[in-house]
GUDRENPA-218255 format. One record per residue (C-alpha): x, y, z. Coordinates in pm, whole numbers, plus 32768, in hexadecimal, padded with zeros to 4 digits. Last residue first. Layout:
// residues N
XYZ...
***
This chain:
// residues 489
B50FBD8C3A7BB4DABD213BE4B589BBCF3BBDB53CBB153CFFB3E9BBC43CFAB3A2BB4C3BEBB44DBA2B3B3EB55ABA313A34B5B3B9203A73B52DB7C53AC4B560B7603C31B687B6773C6EB78CB7393D38B6C9B8223E1BB773B8B53F4DB664B943402FB65BBA9F40CDB5FDBB3C3F7EB4AFBA883FA1B439BB8540A3B2E5BAE540E4B386BA284205B2FFB8C8421CB446B83C42AAB437B92943D0B4A3BA7B4458B39FBB8144BCB2CBBC5243CFB179BC6F4476B036BC6D43B0AF5DBD3F4497ADEABCFD44C0ACDBBDCA456CABA0BDA6463BABA7BC314603AA7EBB434626AA1ABB2A44B6AB87BB384441ABDCBA0C451CAB28B8F14467AB84B91D42F8ACA5BA084345AD74B8FE43F6ADCBB86142A7AE9AB991423CAFF7B98542D5AFDBB8C4441BB093B8AE4565AF81B96F4616AFA9BA70472AAE5FBAE147C4AE47BC2B4882AD3ABCBD4962ACB4BB6549BCAB45BB214A04AAECBABC489FABFBB9B148A5AB62B8EE49C8AC87B8204A49AC4CB6CF4AEFAD30B6094A0BAC1EB58C4923ABAFB6F54904ACFFB7704885AD41B6844761ABC7B6724744ABE3B7D046B4AC54B7304569AD8AB78F44A0AE88B71B45A2AF8DB67E44B9B012B53B4550B175B4DB45B5B162B3C546B4B1D7B3D04820B126B5184868B142B63E4958B00AB717496CB077B85F4A09AF83B9204AE1B010BA7F4B0EAFE3BB444C51B147BB184CCFB167B9B24C50B039B8CD4C70B0ADB7844BDBAFBEB6A14B20B057B54B4AE6B022B46249C0B056B2F74963B01EB2F647EDAFAFB43C474CAE98B37A46A7ADA2B3794588AC55B2CC4551AB98B33E441BAA2FB3A64452AA4AB4E64388AB85B4F242B5AB64B66E42A9AA15B70D4307AA3FB6F44481A9F8B5CC4567AB45B51A4540AB62B3E8461BAC4BB3DF4747AD80B32947C9AE89B3C848A5AEB8B2924980AE88B3724AAFAF37B4324BC5AEA9B5734C56AEFFB6AB4D1AB06FB66D4D60B0D7B7BD4DF5B201B84B4D3CB36AB8AE4D67B409B9094C1DB567B8EA4B8BB55DB9494A1FB5F8B86B4915B68FB93D47FEB5CBB9BA46D3B56FB938457BB6B4B8994509B61EB73744FDB5EBB62245FDB61DB678476EB58DB7D74788B473B770486DB45AB78849E7B575B75E4ADFB49CB6E54BFDB448B7454D63B31AB69B4DFFB211B7084EF4B10EB6174F7AAF96B6034F46AFAAB4E84E4FB0E1B4104E73B25CB43B4E80B2A3B3054DB0B19BB36E4CB5B22CB4CC4CA2B38AB4464C67B30EB3594B5AB253B4744AAFB391B5444AB5B44EB4264A14B344B4024905B36CB56E4899B28EB5EB477EB1FAB73A47E7B089B768479AAF99B80D479BAFE3B93B4879AEEDB9E34966AEDABB4749E9AE40BBE34B1FAF83BCA14B5BB088BD664A96B1AFBDB84B7AB289BE444A64B39BBD444AABB29ABC2C4A9FB213BCA44950B373BCC248C2B3D1BB634932B292BAD84897B2DBBB814749B444BB0A4735B40AB9AA47B9B3EDB8CD4684B399B76346D7B2A3B72245BDB3B7B67B44EBB344B704439DB2B9B6174298B1A4B6E341FAB08EB67742E7B193B68643FBB17AB80143DFB2A3B8BA4471B2A6B9BF435DB13FBA344390B145BA734506AFDFBAEF44EAAF93BBE845FFAE1CBBE74637AD8FBD074705AC6CBC8C47D4AB0ABD1147F3AAD3BDF04922AB9EBF104894ACB7BFB94955ADF2BF51489BAF13C03748F6B006BF264960AFA0BE4F4839AFD8BF6B4741B130BFAD47D5B17EBE3A47BFB11FBE324650B1EBBF6A4607B321BED646ABB2F4BD8745FBB2DBBE3544AAB191BE3343F0B18EBDBE4285B192BE5B412CB118BDA13FF9B184BD5E3E92B096BC723DDAAFFDBD9F3D2DB150BDD43C86B116BC9C3BB5AFDEBD263B0EB05CBCEE39AAB0D4BB933A0CAF81BB3E3AA0AED1BBBA3966AFB7BAE7388BAF6BB9B03958ADF6B9FC3945ADFDBA2D37CBAEC2B8ED3798ADD4B8253873ACA2B8AD37BDAD3FB85C366BAD8CB6FA36DBAC23B6CC3748ABA0B73935F3AC99B65A3541AC3AB52E3618AAC3B55C35E8AA7AB4293510AB6FB35935DDAA99B39C370FAB4AB48537FAAC1EB4943933ACDFB5D93951AE1DB6303A0AAEA9B78D3A46B00AB79B3AD0B0DFB86B3BBCB22CB7E83C30B308B6C73C98B342B5B23B98B4BAB5EB3B8EB4D5B5A33D04B536B67D3E2CB3F6B64F3EF0B3A6B77B3FCBB2ECB82F3EB4B1C6B7413EA7B0F0B7733D72AFE4B8783D35AEF3B7893C8DADD0B81D3BC9ACF0B6F43B7BABFEB6D53A56AAFEB5BF3A80A9D8B51439DAAA24B591387BA91CB4ED379AA7FEB5373889A895B68F38C0A9B9B73B396BAA51B87A38DCA989B95839CAAA24B89D3AF0AB81B8EF3A6EAB25BA5E3A50AAABBA603BB8ABEEB9B53C1FACC0BAC43B7DABDEBBCC3C19AC15BB503D7CAD84BAF33D4BADF7BC563CFDAD6BBCC53DE4ACE2BC4C3F2FABE6BB3F3F94ACC9BA3A3EF7ADF0BA623FDFAF15BA233EF4AFB1BB693F69B012BAC440B6B0C5B98C402DB1EDBA0D3F67B1B9BA353DF0B2A0B9803CFEB23FBA0C3BACB2B9B9C33A4AB154B96A39E0B0E3B810397BAFEDB76B388EAF38B62238ADAE3DB54437F9ADB8B3F83879ACD6B30E37B3AB91B2663809AAA1B1AE3723A962B20237DFA804B17237A3A882B00C379AA7E2AF8F38DCA937AF59397EA9B8B0AD3913A883B15C3999A8B1B0A73AE5AA1FB10F3AEAA9BEB2793AADA8CDB2523BD0A9E9B1C83CA7AAD0B2E93C53A9C5B3ED3C9FA966B3383DE2AACEB3353E5AAAE5B4A63E09A9ABB4E33ED5AA49B42E3FFBAB83B5043FE8AAB6B6433FC6AB19B6F94107AC88B70340A9ACE6B854413AAD37B88E401CAC23B82A3F2EABFFB78E3DD4AC95B63A3E29AD2EB5923CFDACA4B47F3C1DAD8AB3A93B45ACE3B2C03A4AAD49B1A33967AE9AB1793A0FAFEDB0F93999B05BB20F38AEAFE0B32B398BB0A5B2B33AB9B1DDB28239E3B1B3B3E03954B1DAB45D3AB7B0E5B51E3B8EB174B5CC3CBFB03DB5B63D97AFF0B6D53E83AE79B6D63E34AE82B56E3EB1AE3BB45D3DB6AD22B3653D79AD6CB2373CA5ACDCB1753B80AD3DB0283AE7AC64AF8939D8ACB2AE183999ACF7ADD03829AE66AE33382BAED4AD2D3924AE99AD0F3A99AFFEACAA3AF4B0BDADA43A1DAFB7AEB13A58AFD7AE953BD1B151AEAC3BB7B13EAFDD3AD4B047B0843BBDB118B0453CF4B25AB0AD3C43B1BBB1F33BD4B148B22F3D38B2A9B1FE3DBDB354B2E13CC2B4A6B2EA3D6EB493B1723D94B5A2B0B83E53B59CB1623FA8B438B1D43F73B3ABB31E3EF9B234B3603F08B1A3B49E3E74B06DB4233DBDAF95B3DB3EEBAEECB2953E8FAD94B2003ED0AD78B0EA3DD0AC4DB05B3D16AC7FAF1C3C4BAB8CAE7E3B54AB0CAD293AE2ABD4AC7D3BF0ACA1AB3C3BC2AC77AADE3D32ADBCAA353D97AEADAAE03CAAAE16AC373CE5AE1EAC003E5DAF8AAB923E48AFD8ACD83D93AF32ADA83EA2AFE1ACE93FB9B12AAD073EFEB101AE823EF8B0E0AE8C4072B211ADB040AAB2DCAE643F9FB2ACAFBD4036B2EDAF50419DB42CAE934149B4A4AF9A4054B494B0A34161B3C5B1D64114B48DB31640EDB469B42541F4B32BB4A7428FB1B9B4C1424BB0DEB40C434BB0AFB2AA42D1AF95B209420BAF52B09A41C9AE03B0044169AE3FAEA440E4AD81AD9F401CAC0BADDF4011AB62AD073F07AA0FAD9D3EBAA8ECACE53E18A839ADFC3D67A6C9AE453D9FA6DAAF8E3CE5A64FB0653DFCA717AFAA3F05A855AFCC3E37A809B13E3E0FA807B1753F88A933B0903FB1AA10B1563EC4A9B6B29A3F75AA0FB20A40C9AB51B1854033ABB0B2E33FC4AB54B36F4118AA30B42D41B0A9C2B2FF4279A87EB2374257A939B0EB422BAAAAB1124277AADCB03C43AEA9C6AF434360AA56AF004203ABCAAEF34257ABC2ADDA435BAB6DACE8423EACCEACF541B5ADD4ADCA425FADD3AF0C4324AEE4B00D4368AEABB17743CAAFA1B2554486B065B18A4586B06CB05944A4B0ECB125437EB204B1BD444EB25CB06B44E4B271AFC4438FB370B0BE4311B395B23242CBB4F6B2AF430FB522B40443AFB643B4D7432BB552B5B04268B5BCB66B412EB511B569404EB3BFB5C240DFB2EFB4974075B176B4AB4069B107B34640AAAFE1B276403EAF88B10D3FF3AE11B0D03FEEAD86AF9D3F42AC40AF223EABAC04AE043DB7AABFAE0B3CF7AA00ACD03C9BA8DEAD103BB1A798AC543BE9A6FBABB93AB4
***
C-alpha cells in the first residue's frame, strides 16, 4: 500500500527588533510556491523539500505538496500572511487525509498573534491530523525550540552546519526517520535539554570552536535507535521566552533515556564553555585600512556582519561603504544595498548614464543616507540561482536591481532584501568577484561556504545593524534570565 505524505515549507526567522513587517509581499519576493508547482521547483535542490522529495522517490510515496513559503528574515509576520499559509496546510490535511506529514520550518518565527509561530503551526497541524499521524519537521540551527514544538511533533531535526550547507541532508534525515516510523521500525520520541546561553550569530559557525566539537559529540551519540541529535544555537535577535541554546534528540522509545542523557551532557558542556562564544570583531576604521593596503590578487572580504538581511537587518547600512569611499578604496564591489528608490532613479536615468542618489540609511539606525553620483552599469530583475554549496539550485532574487559604479566601487542596489551568500550574487550582475580587490558582503556567516575558497582574507566588520553581535545594544524584555552573555555572571 502506498503511503501518502503531505509536504509543506513555512519558514521565517523573525528579528523582533526590526521595524519591517513581513507580509505576503515579502514571502512572494523571496520564495513562494503552491501546490504542484512545488515539486519541479525544489526537486534536486539542496533544500529541506529537496531532501524530502529524494526520499519520497526512494520510498514510492504519494506526495501532497501544499505550500512552500519563505521570506527573508525581518520583523514580525503579519497575521494575514501567517494564517493564509497555515490554512493551506490544514486544508491539505483535511482534503487528503495523509499517512504522514513532513514540514520544513525555521523554529524562530514570530507572528503578530503568535509569539511562538512554529509551535502554533505544529499544534494546529496536530489538531487537524490527529494523534495517529506522524508529524516531523526540519529546523534551522538558529531555532528557538519551545516545549510546545516538542509536544506536538514526533521528530524535530536541526541543521548541523552554519553556513547551512546540509539543509537537503537534514530533509533526508527527517524523511528517512519518517519512513522508519511508517514501516514500524522506529517509535519516535523527542528529548530536549537547554543551556542558559544566547549566543550571537558569528560564534555559531560550525567549523570553529566551540560548535565544531559539540556537533562532533552529538554525531557520536547518534545510532540506529537515535537517528538525530541536533545542537541548536538559537536566534538571539528574537526577544521571546523560547530564545536560546538547546540540544534536541530524536530517538526510538527504547533509547529515549540514552538520548536524553546525551542532550543533557551537551547542554552542560555548552554552558561550561560559554566564554568560547565570546568573539572580537574588526572596527570599520581597521577594516578600511586593511582594504586600502590590500595588495594580494585574491580579494579581501569585508563581512558587514551586523547589517545582514539573513538575520533581519535592513541591509541599507552605509557606514562601511561611506568609509571606503572616503578612503578612496577602488576595485571593490558591494552586495548589496537595499534601496528601491535608488533603483527607480537609476532605471529612469538608464544604463550608461550618470545618476545622483541618496543611497541607503532609510530604514534603521545603521548609518545616514550618503549622496553618491554613479555610472549606471547594469539594470536587471536581480534573479539568479545559487551555484555554491548552500541551497544549491534554489532561485533567489534582489528584485529589480541596479549596479552603480561609484568612484571605483561597484555597488549592487536592490529592491528586495536578500543575503548575498553565493558568488552568483555578483556574477549575475556582471561582476567577477575573483577579480576584485575588495568584496563587501551583507552577511554574517553564510558567505563563508562559497567565498572563503576564493578570498585572500576575511574581516568580520563591526558596523551598526540589527544583527550586531553586541547583544548589550538591544533591550530585552521577554528572554529567560539569567542568560549568558546578557548576565555575565
